All heavy atoms as TSV, in Angstrom:
chain	resi	resn	atom	element	x	y	z
A	1	MET	N	N	1.385	-16.300	12.357
A	1	MET	CA	C	0.834	-15.475	11.355
A	1	MET	C	C	0.436	-16.154	10.063
A	1	MET	O	O	1.181	-16.989	9.629
A	1	MET	CB	C	1.873	-14.322	10.964
A	1	MET	CG	C	1.391	-13.235	10.175
A	1	MET	SD	S	2.756	-11.963	9.852
A	1	MET	CE	C	2.961	-11.298	11.399
A	2	ASP	N	N	-0.643	-15.873	9.479
A	2	ASP	CA	C	-1.128	-16.608	8.218
A	2	ASP	C	C	-0.306	-16.239	7.086
A	2	ASP	O	O	0.248	-15.082	7.038
A	2	ASP	CB	C	-2.605	-16.178	7.895
A	2	ASP	CG	C	-3.535	-16.821	9.021
A	2	ASP	OD1	O	-3.152	-17.758	9.625
A	2	ASP	OD2	O	-4.661	-16.175	9.112
A	3	ARG	N	N	-0.088	-17.107	6.265
A	3	ARG	CA	C	0.612	-16.783	4.989
A	3	ARG	C	C	-0.255	-17.072	3.841
A	3	ARG	O	O	-1.011	-17.990	3.794
A	3	ARG	CB	C	1.886	-17.604	4.889
A	3	ARG	CG	C	2.928	-17.266	6.080
A	3	ARG	CD	C	4.283	-17.817	5.749
A	3	ARG	NE	N	5.179	-17.344	6.764
A	3	ARG	CZ	C	5.856	-16.144	6.744
A	3	ARG	NH1	N	5.740	-15.325	5.704
A	3	ARG	NH2	N	6.693	-15.863	7.747
A	4	LYS	N	N	-0.128	-16.219	2.770
A	4	LYS	CA	C	-0.890	-16.487	1.491
A	4	LYS	C	C	0.047	-16.893	0.377
A	4	LYS	O	O	1.172	-16.360	0.284
A	4	LYS	CB	C	-1.477	-15.111	1.066
A	4	LYS	CG	C	-2.280	-15.180	-0.205
A	4	LYS	CD	C	-2.941	-13.884	-0.500
A	4	LYS	CE	C	-3.678	-13.899	-1.762
A	4	LYS	NZ	N	-4.196	-12.608	-2.158
A	5	ILE	N	N	-0.197	-18.022	-0.287
A	5	ILE	CA	C	0.633	-18.499	-1.404
A	5	ILE	C	C	0.376	-17.727	-2.603
A	5	ILE	O	O	-0.742	-17.569	-3.091
A	5	ILE	CB	C	0.386	-20.016	-1.649
A	5	ILE	CG1	C	0.763	-20.791	-0.351
A	5	ILE	CG2	C	1.214	-20.482	-2.799
A	5	ILE	CD1	C	0.483	-22.282	-0.380
A	6	GLU	N	N	1.477	-17.155	-3.263
A	6	GLU	CA	C	1.337	-16.417	-4.390
A	6	GLU	C	C	1.492	-17.287	-5.586
A	6	GLU	O	O	2.016	-18.436	-5.430
A	6	GLU	CB	C	2.396	-15.342	-4.447
A	6	GLU	CG	C	2.343	-14.378	-3.340
A	6	GLU	CD	C	0.996	-13.442	-3.452
A	6	GLU	OE1	O	0.784	-12.985	-4.460
A	6	GLU	OE2	O	0.493	-13.217	-2.401
A	7	ASN	N	N	1.193	-16.785	-6.778
A	7	ASN	CA	C	1.342	-17.628	-7.916
A	7	ASN	C	C	2.713	-18.101	-8.202
A	7	ASN	O	O	2.965	-19.126	-8.835
A	7	ASN	CB	C	0.736	-16.811	-9.201
A	7	ASN	CG	C	-0.685	-16.622	-9.171
A	7	ASN	OD1	O	-1.418	-17.398	-8.541
A	7	ASN	ND2	N	-1.227	-15.630	-9.868
A	8	ASN	N	N	3.706	-17.364	-7.826
A	8	ASN	CA	C	5.018	-17.734	-8.082
A	8	ASN	C	C	5.583	-18.579	-6.930
A	8	ASN	O	O	6.805	-19.002	-7.017
A	8	ASN	CB	C	5.996	-16.369	-8.240
A	8	ASN	CG	C	6.001	-15.760	-7.016
A	8	ASN	OD1	O	5.429	-16.086	-5.897
A	8	ASN	ND2	N	6.602	-14.521	-6.994
A	9	GLY	N	N	4.814	-19.199	-6.124
A	9	GLY	CA	C	5.243	-20.170	-5.161
A	9	GLY	C	C	5.767	-19.477	-3.775
A	9	GLY	O	O	6.040	-20.206	-2.844
A	10	MET	N	N	5.918	-18.114	-3.840
A	10	MET	CA	C	6.485	-17.445	-2.664
A	10	MET	C	C	5.252	-17.248	-1.689
A	10	MET	O	O	4.167	-17.181	-2.126
A	10	MET	CB	C	7.246	-16.321	-3.029
A	10	MET	CG	C	8.424	-16.405	-3.834
A	10	MET	SD	S	9.252	-14.887	-4.187
A	10	MET	CE	C	9.916	-14.446	-2.505
A	11	THR	N	N	5.628	-17.035	-0.465
A	11	THR	CA	C	4.629	-16.707	0.507
A	11	THR	C	C	4.959	-15.287	1.053
A	11	THR	O	O	6.075	-14.782	1.099
A	11	THR	CB	C	4.478	-17.708	1.638
A	11	THR	OG1	O	5.737	-17.701	2.365
A	11	THR	CG2	C	4.161	-19.124	1.137
A	12	ARG	N	N	3.815	-14.679	1.555
A	12	ARG	CA	C	4.019	-13.401	2.168
A	12	ARG	C	C	2.978	-13.387	3.415
A	12	ARG	O	O	1.968	-14.035	3.388
A	12	ARG	CB	C	3.692	-12.279	1.276
A	12	ARG	CG	C	2.350	-12.092	0.961
A	12	ARG	CD	C	2.146	-10.875	0.025
A	12	ARG	NE	N	0.772	-10.823	-0.380
A	12	ARG	CZ	C	0.163	-9.939	-1.133
A	12	ARG	NH1	N	0.935	-9.007	-1.618
A	12	ARG	NH2	N	-1.139	-9.914	-1.435
A	13	PRO	N	N	3.440	-12.751	4.535
A	13	PRO	CA	C	2.565	-12.719	5.575
A	13	PRO	C	C	1.280	-11.803	5.346
A	13	PRO	O	O	1.390	-10.842	4.583
A	13	PRO	CB	C	3.257	-12.031	6.782
A	13	PRO	CG	C	4.478	-11.350	5.959
A	13	PRO	CD	C	4.570	-11.964	4.671
A	14	LEU	N	N	0.157	-12.291	5.855
A	14	LEU	CA	C	-1.007	-11.510	5.740
A	14	LEU	C	C	-1.091	-10.606	6.987
A	14	LEU	O	O	-1.049	-11.098	8.148
A	14	LEU	CB	C	-2.231	-12.352	5.765
A	14	LEU	CG	C	-2.529	-13.153	4.484
A	14	LEU	CD1	C	-3.677	-13.991	4.499
A	14	LEU	CD2	C	-2.574	-12.127	3.201
A	15	ILE	N	N	-1.129	-9.309	6.873
A	15	ILE	CA	C	-1.152	-8.379	7.985
A	15	ILE	C	C	-2.579	-7.790	8.074
A	15	ILE	O	O	-3.065	-7.210	7.178
A	15	ILE	CB	C	-0.141	-7.350	7.892
A	15	ILE	CG1	C	1.286	-7.942	7.777
A	15	ILE	CG2	C	-0.210	-6.310	8.983
A	15	ILE	CD1	C	2.450	-6.937	7.511
A	16	GLU	N	N	-3.153	-8.042	9.283
A	16	GLU	CA	C	-4.447	-7.529	9.470
A	16	GLU	C	C	-4.355	-6.017	9.865
A	16	GLU	O	O	-3.286	-5.609	10.331
A	16	GLU	CB	C	-5.190	-8.215	10.673
A	16	GLU	CG	C	-5.453	-9.757	10.276
A	16	GLU	CD	C	-6.382	-9.865	9.160
A	16	GLU	OE1	O	-7.395	-9.088	9.117
A	16	GLU	OE2	O	-6.246	-11.001	8.492
A	17	LEU	N	N	-5.279	-5.252	9.600
A	17	LEU	CA	C	-5.270	-3.800	9.897
A	17	LEU	C	C	-5.039	-3.564	11.283
A	17	LEU	O	O	-4.288	-2.596	11.647
A	17	LEU	CB	C	-6.615	-3.088	9.421
A	17	LEU	CG	C	-6.619	-1.581	9.242
A	17	LEU	CD1	C	-5.431	-1.115	8.446
A	17	LEU	CD2	C	-7.934	-1.106	8.607
A	18	ASP	N	N	-5.685	-4.338	12.148
A	18	ASP	CA	C	-5.376	-4.148	13.672
A	18	ASP	C	C	-3.959	-4.435	14.079
A	18	ASP	O	O	-3.462	-3.763	14.882
A	18	ASP	CB	C	-6.336	-5.109	14.398
A	18	ASP	CG	C	-7.789	-4.606	14.464
A	18	ASP	OD1	O	-8.020	-3.354	14.185
A	18	ASP	OD2	O	-8.741	-5.475	14.635
A	19	ASP	N	N	-3.419	-5.394	13.313
A	19	ASP	CA	C	-1.890	-5.688	13.520
A	19	ASP	C	C	-1.172	-4.375	13.211
A	19	ASP	O	O	-0.231	-3.987	13.830
A	19	ASP	CB	C	-1.370	-6.796	12.717
A	19	ASP	CG	C	-2.074	-8.045	13.162
A	19	ASP	OD1	O	-2.502	-8.236	14.213
A	19	ASP	OD2	O	-2.096	-9.029	12.202
A	20	PHE	N	N	-1.519	-3.784	12.044
A	20	PHE	CA	C	-0.822	-2.517	11.600
A	20	PHE	C	C	-0.957	-1.449	12.529
A	20	PHE	O	O	0.033	-0.737	12.984
A	20	PHE	CB	C	-1.224	-2.174	10.146
A	20	PHE	CG	C	-0.730	-0.911	9.655
A	20	PHE	CD1	C	0.644	-0.755	9.318
A	20	PHE	CD2	C	-1.544	0.235	9.553
A	20	PHE	CE1	C	1.096	0.336	8.821
A	20	PHE	CE2	C	-0.984	1.402	9.203
A	20	PHE	CZ	C	0.309	1.510	8.722
A	21	TYR	N	N	-2.222	-1.245	13.038
A	21	TYR	CA	C	-2.551	-0.202	13.904
A	21	TYR	C	C	-1.741	-0.353	15.353
A	21	TYR	O	O	-1.313	0.569	15.900
A	21	TYR	CB	C	-4.017	-0.175	14.225
A	21	TYR	CG	C	-4.843	0.527	13.144
A	21	TYR	CD1	C	-6.297	0.215	13.138
A	21	TYR	CD2	C	-4.271	1.363	12.232
A	21	TYR	CE1	C	-6.998	0.732	12.067
A	21	TYR	CE2	C	-5.022	1.938	11.246
A	21	TYR	CZ	C	-6.412	1.551	11.090
A	21	TYR	OH	O	-7.188	2.234	10.157
A	22	SER	N	N	-1.538	-1.563	15.685
A	22	SER	CA	C	-0.768	-1.792	16.968
A	22	SER	C	C	0.574	-1.331	16.862
A	22	SER	O	O	1.244	-1.155	17.967
A	22	SER	CB	C	-0.806	-3.316	17.344
A	22	SER	OG	O	-0.062	-4.033	16.429
A	23	LEU	N	N	1.147	-1.066	15.702
A	23	LEU	CA	C	2.537	-0.584	15.525
A	23	LEU	C	C	2.559	0.786	15.582
A	23	LEU	O	O	3.639	1.442	15.705
A	23	LEU	CB	C	3.150	-1.121	14.260
A	23	LEU	CG	C	3.140	-2.726	14.058
A	23	LEU	CD1	C	3.591	-2.974	12.631
A	23	LEU	CD2	C	3.963	-3.300	15.097
A	24	LEU	N	N	1.423	1.577	15.481
A	24	LEU	CA	C	1.468	3.134	15.416
A	24	LEU	C	C	0.964	3.663	16.784
A	24	LEU	O	O	0.437	3.053	17.620
A	24	LEU	CB	C	0.320	3.484	14.403
A	24	LEU	CG	C	0.600	2.939	12.992
A	24	LEU	CD1	C	-0.591	3.356	12.067
A	24	LEU	CD2	C	1.944	3.445	12.412
A	25	ASP	N	N	1.339	4.833	16.843
A	25	ASP	CA	C	0.936	5.679	18.049
A	25	ASP	C	C	-0.613	5.835	18.047
A	25	ASP	O	O	-1.174	6.091	16.927
A	25	ASP	CB	C	1.584	7.108	17.836
A	25	ASP	CG	C	1.284	7.998	19.064
A	25	ASP	OD1	O	0.185	8.564	19.034
A	25	ASP	OD2	O	2.098	8.111	19.916
A	26	PRO	N	N	-1.246	5.713	19.173
A	26	PRO	CA	C	-2.734	5.796	19.236
A	26	PRO	C	C	-3.208	7.007	18.564
A	26	PRO	O	O	-4.275	6.988	17.871
A	26	PRO	CB	C	-3.031	5.734	20.633
A	26	PRO	CG	C	-1.913	4.969	21.331
A	26	PRO	CD	C	-0.676	5.430	20.494
A	27	LYS	N	N	-2.487	8.263	18.711
A	27	LYS	CA	C	-3.053	9.482	18.074
A	27	LYS	C	C	-3.055	9.369	16.521
A	27	LYS	O	O	-3.932	9.825	15.825
A	27	LYS	CB	C	-2.176	10.582	18.474
A	27	LYS	CG	C	-2.341	11.001	19.890
A	27	LYS	CD	C	-1.399	12.136	20.322
A	27	LYS	CE	C	-1.534	12.446	21.779
A	27	LYS	NZ	N	-0.664	13.530	22.208
A	28	VAL	N	N	-1.988	8.628	15.960
A	28	VAL	CA	C	-2.006	8.477	14.496
A	28	VAL	C	C	-3.147	7.481	14.034
A	28	VAL	O	O	-3.792	7.809	13.131
A	28	VAL	CB	C	-0.576	7.830	14.069
A	28	VAL	CG1	C	-0.542	7.449	12.643
A	28	VAL	CG2	C	0.530	8.796	14.465
A	29	VAL	N	N	-3.482	6.550	14.905
A	29	VAL	CA	C	-4.502	5.545	14.566
A	29	VAL	C	C	-5.824	6.367	14.552
A	29	VAL	O	O	-6.557	6.180	13.549
A	29	VAL	CB	C	-4.626	4.417	15.542
A	29	VAL	CG1	C	-5.881	3.637	15.305
A	29	VAL	CG2	C	-3.312	3.585	15.394
A	30	GLU	N	N	-6.162	7.224	15.507
A	30	GLU	CA	C	-7.220	8.089	15.559
A	30	GLU	C	C	-7.386	8.884	14.317
A	30	GLU	O	O	-8.449	9.180	13.688
A	30	GLU	CB	C	-7.386	8.838	16.826
A	30	GLU	CG	C	-7.663	7.888	18.049
A	30	GLU	CD	C	-8.998	7.159	17.809
A	30	GLU	OE1	O	-10.022	7.692	17.351
A	30	GLU	OE2	O	-8.968	5.915	18.062
A	31	LYS	N	N	-6.210	9.543	13.960
A	31	LYS	CA	C	-6.232	10.433	12.856
A	31	LYS	C	C	-6.671	9.673	11.514
A	31	LYS	O	O	-7.371	10.113	10.633
A	31	LYS	CB	C	-4.938	11.107	12.676
A	31	LYS	CG	C	-4.748	12.064	11.485
A	31	LYS	CD	C	-5.406	13.263	11.652
A	31	LYS	CE	C	-5.262	14.233	10.666
A	31	LYS	NZ	N	-6.251	15.324	10.664
A	32	ILE	N	N	-6.072	8.442	11.409
A	32	ILE	CA	C	-6.281	7.608	10.209
A	32	ILE	C	C	-7.844	7.191	10.218
A	32	ILE	O	O	-8.427	7.364	9.127
A	32	ILE	CB	C	-5.554	6.278	10.271
A	32	ILE	CG1	C	-4.024	6.591	9.935
A	32	ILE	CG2	C	-6.007	5.292	9.187
A	32	ILE	CD1	C	-3.103	5.535	10.151
A	33	LYS	N	N	-8.294	6.833	11.283
A	33	LYS	CA	C	-9.730	6.432	11.453
A	33	LYS	C	C	-10.693	7.635	11.136
A	33	LYS	O	O	-11.838	7.358	10.768
A	33	LYS	CB	C	-10.020	5.680	12.670
A	33	LYS	CG	C	-9.390	4.427	12.816
A	33	LYS	CD	C	-9.712	3.699	14.216
A	33	LYS	CE	C	-9.074	2.304	14.273
A	33	LYS	NZ	N	-9.428	1.652	15.591
A	34	SER	N	N	-10.270	8.796	11.451
A	34	SER	CA	C	-11.138	9.973	11.248
A	34	SER	C	C	-11.089	10.577	9.937
A	34	SER	O	O	-11.824	11.493	9.644
A	34	SER	CB	C	-10.876	10.972	12.373
A	34	SER	OG	O	-9.714	11.549	12.147
A	35	THR	N	N	-10.128	10.058	9.035
A	35	THR	CA	C	-10.011	10.593	7.730
A	35	THR	C	C	-11.314	10.323	6.842
A	35	THR	O	O	-11.897	9.192	6.924
A	35	THR	CB	C	-8.874	9.982	7.059
A	35	THR	OG1	O	-7.678	10.158	7.780
A	35	THR	CG2	C	-8.671	10.544	5.563
A	36	SER	N	N	-11.830	11.272	6.230
A	36	SER	CA	C	-13.051	11.129	5.445
A	36	SER	C	C	-12.963	10.295	4.232
A	36	SER	O	O	-11.833	10.125	3.738
A	36	SER	CB	C	-13.688	12.544	4.985
A	36	SER	OG	O	-12.660	12.978	3.968
A	37	LYS	N	N	-14.065	9.618	3.821
A	37	LYS	CA	C	-13.960	8.753	2.622
A	37	LYS	C	C	-13.407	9.531	1.355
A	37	LYS	O	O	-12.765	8.944	0.579
A	37	LYS	CB	C	-15.350	8.266	2.319
A	37	LYS	CG	C	-15.919	7.343	3.449
A	37	LYS	CD	C	-15.731	5.981	3.146
A	37	LYS	CE	C	-16.395	5.183	4.232
A	37	LYS	NZ	N	-15.654	3.931	4.562
A	38	GLU	N	N	-13.872	10.798	1.239
A	38	GLU	CA	C	-13.393	11.570	0.091
A	38	GLU	C	C	-11.876	11.842	0.151
A	38	GLU	O	O	-11.295	11.673	-0.884
A	38	GLU	CB	C	-14.082	12.976	0.132
A	38	GLU	CG	C	-15.708	12.924	-0.161
A	38	GLU	CD	C	-16.395	12.663	1.096
A	38	GLU	OE1	O	-15.910	12.698	2.290
A	38	GLU	OE2	O	-17.543	12.134	0.952
A	39	SER	N	N	-11.407	12.047	1.273
A	39	SER	CA	C	-9.938	12.258	1.370
A	39	SER	C	C	-9.224	10.916	1.083
A	39	SER	O	O	-8.216	10.896	0.408
A	39	SER	CB	C	-9.472	12.696	2.810
A	39	SER	OG	O	-9.881	14.043	2.963
A	40	ILE	N	N	-9.729	9.834	1.526
A	40	ILE	CA	C	-9.144	8.518	1.375
A	40	ILE	C	C	-9.088	8.245	-0.086
A	40	ILE	O	O	-8.213	7.710	-0.769
A	40	ILE	CB	C	-9.934	7.393	2.182
A	40	ILE	CG1	C	-9.528	7.529	3.653
A	40	ILE	CG2	C	-9.419	6.019	1.692
A	40	ILE	CD1	C	-10.381	6.664	4.495
A	41	SER	N	N	-10.203	8.515	-0.789
A	41	SER	CA	C	-10.413	8.342	-2.283
A	41	SER	C	C	-9.474	9.152	-3.015
A	41	SER	O	O	-8.683	8.653	-3.913
A	41	SER	CB	C	-11.770	8.617	-2.731
A	41	SER	OG	O	-11.904	8.407	-4.100
A	42	ARG	N	N	-9.287	10.435	-2.556
A	42	ARG	CA	C	-8.300	11.370	-3.230
A	42	ARG	C	C	-6.834	10.858	-3.065
A	42	ARG	O	O	-6.088	10.751	-4.010
A	42	ARG	CB	C	-8.392	12.713	-2.733
A	42	ARG	CG	C	-7.405	13.671	-3.432
A	42	ARG	CD	C	-7.537	15.040	-2.722
A	42	ARG	NE	N	-7.487	15.041	-1.348
A	42	ARG	CZ	C	-6.405	14.948	-0.566
A	42	ARG	NH1	N	-5.267	14.733	-1.124
A	42	ARG	NH2	N	-6.387	14.961	0.683
A	43	ILE	N	N	-6.476	10.393	-1.934
A	43	ILE	CA	C	-5.187	9.927	-1.513
A	43	ILE	C	C	-4.901	8.667	-2.434
A	43	ILE	O	O	-3.813	8.407	-2.961
A	43	ILE	CB	C	-5.000	9.626	-0.038
A	43	ILE	CG1	C	-5.011	10.951	0.714
A	43	ILE	CG2	C	-3.783	8.893	0.203
A	43	ILE	CD1	C	-5.190	10.766	2.221
A	44	THR	N	N	-5.926	7.678	-2.337
A	44	THR	CA	C	-5.718	6.479	-3.188
A	44	THR	C	C	-5.519	6.755	-4.658
A	44	THR	O	O	-4.632	6.111	-5.282
A	44	THR	CB	C	-6.939	5.585	-3.018
A	44	THR	OG1	O	-7.119	5.375	-1.555
A	44	THR	CG2	C	-6.831	4.300	-3.681
A	45	GLU	N	N	-6.251	7.715	-5.184
A	45	GLU	CA	C	-6.095	8.033	-6.637
A	45	GLU	C	C	-4.614	8.618	-6.869
A	45	GLU	O	O	-3.993	8.292	-7.853
A	45	GLU	CB	C	-7.133	9.018	-7.074
A	45	GLU	CG	C	-8.524	8.486	-7.194
A	45	GLU	CD	C	-9.586	9.449	-7.590
A	45	GLU	OE1	O	-9.275	10.452	-7.989
A	45	GLU	OE2	O	-10.701	9.045	-7.370
A	46	ASP	N	N	-4.177	9.476	-5.865
A	46	ASP	CA	C	-2.816	10.058	-6.049
A	46	ASP	C	C	-1.761	8.980	-5.983
A	46	ASP	O	O	-0.845	9.000	-6.787
A	46	ASP	CB	C	-2.560	11.111	-5.042
A	46	ASP	CG	C	-3.479	12.375	-5.179
A	46	ASP	OD1	O	-4.053	12.590	-6.216
A	46	ASP	OD2	O	-3.466	13.200	-4.169
A	47	VAL	N	N	-1.919	8.059	-5.042
A	47	VAL	CA	C	-0.938	6.974	-4.917
A	47	VAL	C	C	-0.978	6.114	-6.200
A	47	VAL	O	O	0.063	5.740	-6.780
A	47	VAL	CB	C	-1.179	6.116	-3.667
A	47	VAL	CG1	C	-0.439	4.765	-3.682
A	47	VAL	CG2	C	-0.956	6.880	-2.466
A	48	ASN	N	N	-2.107	5.750	-6.647
A	48	ASN	CA	C	-2.178	4.919	-7.919
A	48	ASN	C	C	-1.613	5.624	-9.144
A	48	ASN	O	O	-0.869	5.055	-9.926
A	48	ASN	CB	C	-3.693	4.643	-8.297
A	48	ASN	CG	C	-4.349	3.503	-7.327
A	48	ASN	OD1	O	-3.585	2.816	-6.621
A	48	ASN	ND2	N	-5.623	3.477	-7.148
A	49	SER	N	N	-1.808	6.908	-9.225
A	49	SER	CA	C	-1.132	7.714	-10.251
A	49	SER	C	C	0.337	7.795	-10.193
A	49	SER	O	O	1.099	7.581	-11.106
A	49	SER	CB	C	-1.722	9.251	-10.236
A	49	SER	OG	O	-1.091	9.951	-11.301
A	50	ILE	N	N	0.870	7.946	-9.003
A	50	ILE	CA	C	2.352	7.936	-8.784
A	50	ILE	C	C	2.873	6.463	-9.112
A	50	ILE	O	O	3.944	6.420	-9.752
A	50	ILE	CB	C	2.699	8.290	-7.326
A	50	ILE	CG1	C	2.326	9.799	-7.111
A	50	ILE	CG2	C	4.076	7.981	-7.023
A	50	ILE	CD1	C	2.366	10.241	-5.655
A	51	GLU	N	N	2.194	5.317	-8.691
A	51	GLU	CA	C	2.710	4.126	-8.939
A	51	GLU	C	C	2.702	3.845	-10.509
A	51	GLU	O	O	3.594	3.243	-10.924
A	51	GLU	CB	C	1.730	3.014	-8.249
A	51	GLU	CG	C	2.040	2.955	-6.764
A	51	GLU	CD	C	1.067	1.968	-6.132
A	51	GLU	OE1	O	-0.054	1.645	-6.666
A	51	GLU	OE2	O	1.399	1.585	-4.963
A	52	TYR	N	N	1.608	4.357	-11.156
A	52	TYR	CA	C	1.549	4.249	-12.607
A	52	TYR	C	C	2.776	4.940	-13.294
A	52	TYR	O	O	3.424	4.378	-14.162
A	52	TYR	CB	C	0.364	4.765	-13.120
A	52	TYR	CG	C	0.109	4.687	-14.600
A	52	TYR	CD1	C	-0.388	3.438	-15.256
A	52	TYR	CD2	C	0.322	5.823	-15.437
A	52	TYR	CE1	C	-0.476	3.406	-16.594
A	52	TYR	CE2	C	0.101	5.763	-16.779
A	52	TYR	CZ	C	-0.177	4.616	-17.418
A	52	TYR	OH	O	-0.389	4.416	-18.767
A	53	ASP	N	N	3.067	6.129	-12.883
A	53	ASP	CA	C	4.222	6.871	-13.375
A	53	ASP	C	C	5.585	6.120	-13.052
A	53	ASP	O	O	6.393	6.094	-14.024
A	53	ASP	CB	C	4.299	8.285	-12.679
A	53	ASP	CG	C	3.106	9.181	-13.223
A	53	ASP	OD1	O	2.413	8.885	-14.213
A	53	ASP	OD2	O	2.927	10.262	-12.533
A	54	ILE	N	N	5.601	5.542	-11.814
A	54	ILE	CA	C	6.944	4.844	-11.507
A	54	ILE	C	C	7.062	3.563	-12.421
A	54	ILE	O	O	8.150	3.342	-12.909
A	54	ILE	CB	C	6.917	4.474	-10.025
A	54	ILE	CG1	C	7.064	5.710	-9.254
A	54	ILE	CG2	C	7.965	3.474	-9.774
A	54	ILE	CD1	C	6.907	5.395	-7.713
A	55	GLN	N	N	5.968	2.897	-12.652
A	55	GLN	CA	C	5.994	1.700	-13.565
A	55	GLN	C	C	6.396	2.057	-14.993
A	55	GLN	O	O	7.172	1.499	-15.588
A	55	GLN	CB	C	4.697	0.942	-13.473
A	55	GLN	CG	C	4.331	0.249	-12.178
A	55	GLN	CD	C	5.469	-0.703	-11.759
A	55	GLN	OE1	O	5.968	-1.433	-12.600
A	55	GLN	NE2	N	5.840	-0.741	-10.533
A	56	GLY	N	N	5.898	3.210	-15.424
A	56	GLY	CA	C	6.283	3.692	-16.776
A	56	GLY	C	C	7.703	4.019	-16.853
A	56	GLY	O	O	8.392	3.720	-17.756
A	57	ALA	N	N	8.182	4.750	-15.813
A	57	ALA	CA	C	9.665	5.028	-15.764
A	57	ALA	C	C	10.522	3.765	-15.685
A	57	ALA	O	O	11.602	3.760	-16.388
A	57	ALA	CB	C	9.916	5.913	-14.552
A	58	LYS	N	N	10.100	2.852	-15.055
A	58	LYS	CA	C	10.922	1.540	-14.907
A	58	LYS	C	C	10.815	0.876	-16.374
A	58	LYS	O	O	11.979	0.353	-16.699
A	58	LYS	CB	C	10.196	0.572	-13.927
A	58	LYS	CG	C	10.619	0.903	-12.452
A	58	LYS	CD	C	9.871	-0.094	-11.534
A	58	LYS	CE	C	10.094	0.273	-10.077
A	58	LYS	NZ	N	9.487	-0.742	-9.134
A	59	LYS	N	N	9.793	0.944	-16.997
A	59	LYS	CA	C	9.735	0.327	-18.301
A	59	LYS	C	C	10.696	1.079	-19.211
A	59	LYS	O	O	11.376	0.463	-20.037
A	59	LYS	CB	C	8.371	0.226	-18.983
A	59	LYS	CG	C	7.468	-0.743	-18.249
A	59	LYS	CD	C	6.043	-0.618	-18.750
A	59	LYS	CE	C	5.255	-1.568	-18.012
A	59	LYS	NZ	N	3.824	-1.706	-18.513
A	60	ILE	N	N	10.816	2.412	-19.146
A	60	ILE	CA	C	11.707	3.200	-19.989
A	60	ILE	C	C	13.153	2.850	-19.674
A	60	ILE	O	O	13.878	2.559	-20.614
A	60	ILE	CB	C	11.416	4.709	-19.829
A	60	ILE	CG1	C	10.149	5.071	-20.477
A	60	ILE	CG2	C	12.537	5.531	-20.493
A	60	ILE	CD1	C	9.500	6.474	-20.082
A	61	ILE	N	N	13.383	2.767	-18.407
A	61	ILE	CA	C	14.854	2.467	-17.933
A	61	ILE	C	C	15.126	0.957	-18.394
A	61	ILE	O	O	16.295	0.807	-18.941
A	61	ILE	CB	C	14.904	2.522	-16.416
A	61	ILE	CG1	C	14.793	3.979	-15.969
A	61	ILE	CG2	C	16.216	1.958	-15.982
A	61	ILE	CD1	C	14.737	4.268	-14.485
A	62	ASP	N	N	14.262	0.104	-18.308
A	62	ASP	CA	C	14.578	-1.302	-18.835
A	62	ASP	C	C	14.832	-1.340	-20.302
A	62	ASP	O	O	15.675	-2.105	-20.734
A	62	ASP	CB	C	13.336	-2.254	-18.450
A	62	ASP	CG	C	13.427	-2.500	-17.022
A	62	ASP	OD1	O	14.289	-2.318	-16.341
A	62	ASP	OD2	O	12.325	-2.952	-16.551
A	63	LEU	N	N	14.092	-0.515	-21.049
A	63	LEU	CA	C	14.327	-0.426	-22.488
A	63	LEU	C	C	15.723	0.180	-22.917
A	63	LEU	O	O	16.351	-0.098	-23.902
A	63	LEU	CB	C	13.222	0.432	-23.206
A	63	LEU	CG	C	11.854	-0.238	-23.246
A	63	LEU	CD1	C	10.835	0.726	-23.830
A	63	LEU	CD2	C	12.004	-1.607	-24.133
A	64	LEU	N	N	16.213	1.047	-21.996
A	64	LEU	CA	C	17.463	1.763	-22.296
A	64	LEU	C	C	18.679	0.795	-21.810
A	64	LEU	O	O	19.787	1.217	-22.243
A	64	LEU	CB	C	17.542	3.055	-21.567
A	64	LEU	CG	C	16.532	4.120	-21.908
A	64	LEU	CD1	C	16.621	5.310	-21.077
A	64	LEU	CD2	C	16.888	4.599	-23.401
A	65	LYS	N	N	18.432	-0.214	-21.140
A	65	LYS	CA	C	19.504	-1.076	-20.713
A	65	LYS	C	C	20.016	-1.884	-21.794
A	65	LYS	O	O	19.545	-2.240	-22.786
A	65	LYS	CB	C	19.060	-2.080	-19.523
A	65	LYS	CG	C	18.783	-1.361	-18.340
A	65	LYS	CD	C	18.423	-2.401	-17.242
A	65	LYS	CE	C	18.161	-1.660	-15.943
A	65	LYS	NZ	N	17.756	-2.533	-14.897
């Protein structure tokens, strides 16, 4: 498996989409592949928003320590 060197010197495996799909049930893979671009965009925006909120909460917790 290929590895990518990060700025901090650590490595992480590069996982190809086909590798990921091979771990899933074929019906799940078909559902993922049939998801519309609009739905993918909406889901991505939702995930980004949640990640932003989580990062903000972590910063608040760190300030309270």
